[in-house]
N, C-alpha and C positions, 0 to 999 in steps of 0.2 A: 915167393909163391908158396902158399900153405897147402901142400898136397893132402895132408891129413884132413883138413877142413873140407876140401873139395870132395874127397872120398866119403866122408861122413855125411855130407849134404845130399848125396845122391838118393838114398832111400827116402829122405824127407821130401825132396823135390818130386820124386816119382809119385808121391801121394796126390799131387796136383794133376797128374796125367788124366785120370778118369773125368775130372771136372772139365779139363780142356777138351777132351774127346766129346763129352756131352754137349758143350757149347758149339763146337764145330759141327758135329753130326746133326744136331737139331736145327741149327741155323741153315745148313746146306739142304736138309730135308724140306723145311718150311720155305726156304728161299727158292728151291726148285719149283714148288707149287706157285709161288708168287711170280717167278720168272715166266713160267708157262702161260699164266693168265695174262700178264702184261704183254708178252710177245704176241699172243693171239689178238688181243685188243688193239695193239698198234698195227698189226697187219690186216685184220679183217673187221675191226670195229668201225663205228661211224666217226665223223670228224671230232665230235666232242670227246668221246672216250680216247681217241688217238692222241688228242692234245693233252688230256689229263694224264695219261700214262707217260707221254713224253716229258711232261713237267715233273712227274715223280722221278723218272730216271735222271733228269737233269739235276734235280735237287740232291738226290742221294749219291750221285757220282761226283757232284761238284763241291760237296762239303766234306770236311774231315770226319772220319768215323768216330773219333774221340768226341767231337762236338755233338754228334748224333746220340752217342751214349749218354753224355751229360744232359742233353735236352730231355731225353726220355726218362732218365732216372731222377734227376733233380727238378725237371720242369713239369712233368705230368701231374705230380702231387699237388701242384699249386692250384689246380682247377677243382672246384667243388663237384662239378659234374663227374669227373673221373673218380674222385674219392668216394662218391656215393653210388657208383656203379659196381656191377659184379666184377669188372675188370680190375678193380683195385686190389682184389685178393692176389692177383699176379703182379700187377705193376708196382706194388710196394716191396716186392722182392728183387734184390739186385740180379739174381740169376735170370729171371724172366725178362727183366729190362735189358740185360745184355743180349739175351736170345732175340728179343724184338729188334734191337738195333742192328745186330749182325744179320738177321733175316732180311730186313728191309734193304740193308746195304748190298748184300750179295744178290738179292733178288733183282736189284737195279742193274748190276753188272752182268749177271747171267742172262737176263732178258735180252740184252743187246747181243750177247754171244749167240743165243738161240735164234734171235730174229735174223741175224746175219747168216747163220747156217741154213735156215729155212729158205732165205732168198737166194742162196747159192746152189740150191738143188737144180741140177741140169734140166732145162726146159724140155729137152727131148724125152726124158723119162716121164715127165708129167703128161706130155701129149700122148705118149705111148699108152699110159695107164688110162687116159680118157678114151682112147681109141678102143681099148678092151672093154669099155662100158663101166668102168669103176665110178661109183658115186664120189661126191666131193669128200665125204667123211672117210670112206674106204681108201681113197687116194691119199689123204693126209696120214691115215694110220699105217698103211702098208708101204707107201713109197716115200713120202716127204719126211716124216719123222725119223724113220730108221737112217736115211741118208744124212739128215741134218744132225742127228746125234753122233754119228761117226765123224762128221766133219768138225763138230764143235768140241770133241774130246780134248785135243791138245790145248786149246784156249781155256777150256773148263778146268783142266788140270792145273793151270796157272792160278785160276781163281781159288781152287781148293787149297793150294799152298799159301796163297795170300790170306785166306781165312784162318788157317792154322796160326799164322803169325799175328793176325789181327786179334785173335782171341786173347792175346796178352793184355790188350787194353781193358779187358774186364777187371783186371786187378785194381784199376782206378776207382771202381765202385765197390770195393771191399771183398771181391770174390777171391778166394784162395785157390786159384789155379796155379800153374807152374810159376808164372811171374809173381803172383801174389805171395806165394810161399817164399820165393827167392827174396823178395823185398823184406819179408818178415825175418828171414835168417840174417840178412844184411843189417837190419836194425839192431840185432843182438850181437853180431860179430864184427861189423864194419868192414867185412871182407867183400867189397863190391866186385872187384875183378874176378876173384876165384869163384864166387857163387854164380855170377852171370855167365861165366864160361861154361859151367856145368848146365845151367838152365838153357843156354843157347845150344849146347850139344844135344839136349833132349829134344828141342824143337827141330834141330837138324835131322835127328833120327826119325821123328814123326813125319817130316816132309819127305824124307827119302822113301819111307814106306808108302806114303800117299802117291808119290810120283811113280813108284813101281806098280801100284794098283791101277793107276790110270793107264800106264803103258800096257799092262796086261789086258785091260778092257779094250783098249784100242786094237791090240793084236787079235783079240777074240772077235771083234766086230768088223775087222778088215780082212776079207778073204785073201787078197794078194800078199799080205804080210805072212799069213799062215802058210800059203803055198811056197813062199820063199824060204820058210823054215826058220 
């Protein structure tokens, strides 16, 4: 075990943390918007939109994320329509291809989490809000969404952790995030075991912080947990 190499590789690997955080943060942000739209269309859309959204969820949950990244990064450039469009400014960059793949992937998973949370809102609360004269929009905004968000937080926390780990796949399309830098160091030192231990420890620390943030959000949004102290 080369402890000196492991210690020396820490600052170099930490340079990939901002790229990893950008990938995860932007993917979760855009994915939340996609998930919200997909969940609403599946719950309240017509039959056509419901089936289209169900097909999207089925495809992106049923295929490997690595395949999705390769199809977007290597496949989109094969179409002249894409290369001649304004989207090519972004799709020719590995960073935005990775963002797009991660967004579509987490959007599919999160939409199912959100849809299940909305469906699990107690019917008694909905009927009570209607009895108070709330409109459908106000009912959704004041009753259904707050309750659904509280109920989906534990499952969404798992999705956040999975996205942190999934961001390592961006190294396969030349992005120098944590895993990409680790592979570069390994190519120079051939110390696979030592370098990946350090890289794995950084991912472990990031996921620990993410899980703490989710737990704190759950505590803040759940009154009985705060009352219990």
